[in-house]
C-alpha positions as CSV (number, residue, x, y, z in Angstrom):
1,X,-75.8,-3.0,106.6
2,X,-76.3,-2.4,102.8
3,X,-72.4,-1.8,102.1
4,X,-72.1,-5.0,103.7
5,X,-74.4,-6.5,101.9
6,X,-73.4,-5.5,98.8
7,X,-69.6,-6.0,99.4
8,X,-71.0,-9.6,99.9
9,X,-72.7,-9.6,97.0
10,X,-69.4,-8.4,95.1
11,X,-67.5,-11.0,97.1
12,X,-69.9,-14.0,96.1
13,X,-70.1,-12.8,92.6
14,X,-66.4,-12.5,92.1
15,X,-66.3,-16.1,94.0
16,X,-68.6,-17.9,91.5
17,X,-66.5,-16.2,88.5
18,X,-63.7,-17.7,90.0
19,X,-65.1,-21.1,89.9
20,X,-66.8,-20.7,86.3
21,X,-63.5,-19.9,84.9
22,X,-61.7,-23.2,87.0
23,X,-64.4,-25.4,86.1
24,X,-63.9,-24.5,82.2
25,X,-59.9,-24.5,82.5
26,X,-60.9,-28.3,83.9
27,X,-63.1,-29.0,81.3
28,X,-60.7,-27.9,78.6
29,X,-57.8,-29.1,79.8
30,X,-59.7,-32.9,80.7
31,X,-61.0,-32.7,76.6
32,X,-57.5,-32.1,75.7
33,X,-56.1,-35.0,77.8
34,X,-59.0,-37.0,76.0
35,X,-57.4,-36.3,72.6
36,X,-54.0,-37.1,73.8
37,X,-55.1,-40.8,74.2
38,X,-55.9,-40.5,70.2
39,X,-52.2,-40.3,69.1
40,X,-49.2,-41.3,69.3
41,X,-47.2,-40.7,72.3
42,X,-43.7,-40.3,70.6
43,X,-45.0,-38.0,67.9
44,X,-46.4,-35.7,70.6
45,X,-43.8,-35.5,72.7
46,X,-41.8,-34.1,70.0
47,X,-44.3,-31.8,69.1
48,X,-44.8,-30.1,72.7
49,X,-40.7,-30.6,73.0
50,X,-40.2,-29.1,69.8
51,X,-42.9,-27.0,69.3
52,X,-41.5,-23.8,71.5
53,X,-37.9,-24.3,70.3
54,X,-39.3,-23.6,66.5
55,X,-41.5,-21.4,67.3
56,X,-39.4,-19.4,70.1
57,X,-41.7,-19.7,72.3
58,X,-44.2,-17.9,70.2
59,X,-42.0,-14.6,69.1
60,X,-41.3,-15.8,65.5
61,X,-39.0,-14.2,62.7
62,X,-40.1,-15.7,58.9
63,X,-37.3,-18.8,59.8
64,X,-39.6,-19.8,62.7
65,X,-42.2,-19.6,60.7
66,X,-41.2,-22.0,58.4
67,X,-39.8,-24.4,60.8
68,X,-43.1,-24.2,62.8
69,X,-44.9,-25.0,59.6
70,X,-43.0,-28.0,58.6
71,X,-43.0,-29.5,62.7
72,X,-46.9,-29.3,61.9
73,X,-46.6,-31.2,58.9
74,X,-43.9,-33.8,60.1
75,X,-46.2,-34.2,63.0
76,X,-49.5,-34.6,61.1
77,X,-47.7,-36.8,58.7
78,X,-46.9,-39.2,61.5
79,X,-50.3,-39.6,63.4
80,X,-51.7,-40.4,60.0
81,X,-48.5,-43.3,59.2
82,X,-48.8,-44.5,62.7
83,X,-52.8,-45.7,62.1
84,X,-51.1,-48.0,59.2
85,X,-48.6,-49.8,61.8
86,X,-48.5,-52.5,63.9
87,X,-46.4,-55.3,66.0
88,X,-46.7,-58.9,66.7
89,X,-44.7,-61.3,68.5
90,X,-42.4,-63.4,66.2
91,X,-40.9,-67.1,67.2
92,X,-37.6,-65.5,68.6
93,X,-40.0,-64.4,71.2
94,X,-39.7,-60.6,70.4
95,X,-42.0,-57.8,69.5
96,X,-41.4,-56.7,65.9
97,X,-43.2,-53.4,63.9
98,X,-44.4,-53.1,60.3
99,X,-46.4,-51.6,58.0
100,X,-50.3,-53.0,57.0
101,X,-50.5,-54.0,53.4
102,X,-53.9,-55.3,51.9
103,X,-52.1,-58.8,52.5
104,X,-50.4,-58.5,55.3
105,X,-47.9,-57.1,57.7
106,X,-44.7,-55.6,56.0
107,X,-42.1,-56.4,56.6
108,X,-42.5,-59.6,57.9
109,X,-38.8,-61.5,58.5
110,X,-39.5,-63.5,61.6
111,X,-43.1,-64.5,61.8
112,X,-42.8,-68.6,62.1
113,X,-46.0,-69.6,63.5
114,X,-47.6,-66.2,62.8
115,X,-50.7,-65.3,60.3
116,X,-49.3,-62.0,59.3
117,X,-52.4,-61.8,56.8
118,X,-54.5,-61.3,60.1
119,X,-53.0,-57.6,60.0
120,X,-54.0,-57.1,56.7
121,X,-55.6,-53.4,55.7
122,X,-59.1,-52.5,56.8
123,X,-61.3,-49.4,56.3
124,X,-61.0,-49.0,59.6
125,X,-57.3,-48.3,59.9
126,X,-58.5,-45.3,57.3
127,X,-61.1,-43.6,59.7
128,X,-58.5,-43.8,62.5
129,X,-56.0,-42.5,60.4
130,X,-58.5,-39.4,59.2
131,X,-59.4,-39.0,63.1
132,X,-55.9,-38.9,64.3
133,X,-55.0,-36.4,61.9
134,X,-58.0,-34.0,63.1
135,X,-57.0,-34.5,67.0
136,X,-53.9,-33.3,66.4
137,X,-54.8,-30.4,64.1
138,X,-57.1,-29.5,66.9
139,X,-54.2,-29.6,69.7
140,X,-51.4,-28.5,67.0
141,X,-53.0,-25.7,65.5
142,X,-54.6,-24.5,68.7
143,X,-51.2,-24.5,70.3
144,X,-50.4,-20.7,71.8
145,X,-47.1,-21.0,70.7
146,X,-48.3,-21.9,67.0
147,X,-51.1,-19.3,66.9
148,X,-48.6,-16.3,68.0
149,X,-46.2,-17.7,65.9
150,X,-48.1,-18.0,62.8
151,X,-51.5,-15.8,62.8
152,X,-51.6,-13.8,66.2
153,X,-54.2,-12.0,65.0
154,X,-56.6,-15.3,66.1
155,X,-55.7,-15.2,69.5
156,X,-59.0,-13.2,70.8
157,X,-60.6,-16.4,69.6
158,X,-58.4,-18.8,70.3
159,X,-60.0,-19.3,74.2
160,X,-63.4,-19.9,72.9
161,X,-62.0,-22.6,70.4
162,X,-59.9,-24.2,73.0
163,X,-62.9,-25.0,74.8
164,X,-65.0,-25.7,72.3
165,X,-63.0,-27.8,70.3
166,X,-61.8,-30.8,72.0
167,X,-64.8,-31.7,74.0
168,X,-66.7,-31.4,70.4
169,X,-63.7,-33.8,68.4
170,X,-62.9,-35.9,71.7
171,X,-66.6,-37.2,71.6
172,X,-67.0,-37.7,67.8
173,X,-63.9,-39.1,67.5
174,X,-65.0,-41.8,71.1
175,X,-68.1,-42.4,69.4
176,X,-66.5,-42.9,66.0
177,X,-63.5,-45.4,67.3
178,X,-66.4,-47.1,69.2
179,X,-67.6,-48.1,65.9
180,X,-64.4,-48.6,64.4
181,X,-62.4,-49.9,67.7
182,X,-58.9,-49.6,67.3
183,X,-56.9,-53.2,67.8
184,X,-53.3,-52.5,66.3
185,X,-50.3,-51.6,68.3
186,X,-48.4,-50.0,66.2
187,X,-45.5,-47.2,66.2
188,X,-45.9,-45.1,68.9
189,X,-49.0,-46.5,70.2
190,X,-48.2,-48.9,73.8
191,X,-48.0,-52.5,73.5
192,X,-49.6,-54.9,75.3
193,X,-49.2,-58.9,75.5
194,X,-52.4,-59.7,73.6
195,X,-51.9,-57.3,70.7
196,X,-51.6,-60.1,68.2
197,X,-54.7,-62.0,69.3
198,X,-56.6,-58.6,69.6
199,X,-55.3,-58.0,66.3
200,X,-56.1,-60.9,64.6
201,X,-60.1,-61.3,65.7
202,X,-60.4,-57.9,64.4
């Protein structure tokens, strides 16, 4: 009886540990998924597609380290730059993309009947750019291939950071985005039919 009781307690303990591990993994993936929504989809896809290639799946040479660093910088720049772009529907009925400036959106070739000054640069654009950079830094620098390539000794603490940072950054970013709602539909972000009106109202 004692042996059976001990065995059942061990099995229950093992089952509890597995369930806790699954819960942590689920929360981590959920946090990462919520963060990705704040980034340009094209940039995220490019990073996820090219990162295993340039890092040789974590087995890096000196050239791989340079390529990985370049990829991180390019993707980080794209995340920031996309926050300063927007789109509008021109008089030809097509959607046009441009860079926001202090006077409006540029270039504005087909814009008859569109108030382009409503797309001018705002404080929220800098806030979005900063947090997009933060979000990408968390996802890019804690990627398994990146860690194994650029700083393999960091692997022991990677799991803890991967569990803690995405939810924390996601919560902070979510709160900031509530204060500064993103009404832009720039390069890399999904467009909608009401992007023009939403941008003009902001």
